[in-house]
Residue, then its C-alpha position, 0 to 999 in steps of 0.5 A: m500489524v497485518t501479517d501473512r496477507l498479500f494485497k494487490l493495489p495500484l499505487v500512485w507515487d507523487p514526487q514531492p518538491e522536498g524529496g520523497w513521495t506521497i503515495t495514494c491508491p486510485i481505487l481506495p481513496g482512504l489510502v494516503t501515506e508518504a515515503d522518503t525512500v523506495e524501501e519505505v513505500s511497502i512498509n508505509v503502505a502496509d501501515a496505511i492498509e492496517a489503519l484502514i482495516e482497523g478503522y472500518e472494523e471500529l466503525g462497524q463498516p464492511i471492508p471494501e473488496v479491494l482490501r480483501p487479501m489475495q491468495s498467497s499460494a497461487p501464482f500472481m503477476a505484479d509490476t514491481l519497482i527495483h531501485l538500483e543505486a547510481a554507479 
C-alpha cells in the first residue's frame, strides 16, 4: 500500500439509492470507488490511488502530475468532512 504520501484531490461524493456513495475525481477519471461510510472513503480512495499508480507503472506510462504526492512537511489547507452522529 502507498505509505507516507499525501495527495490533495477534489472528490465527488455521489449518493447511491441503496446507501453509501460512489466516489470519483474530476481531474483523475480513472479514480472510481465506493464507500458505505464516511470513514471508509479515505481508505477506499487510498486503495484506488494505489491501484492507479501500479497500473501506470505496469503499463510503463508516466504517472499523472495529480498523482504526485504533495510535501507533507509543509503547511497545507484542505476541505475536510467531519461526521457527527445524530443525538
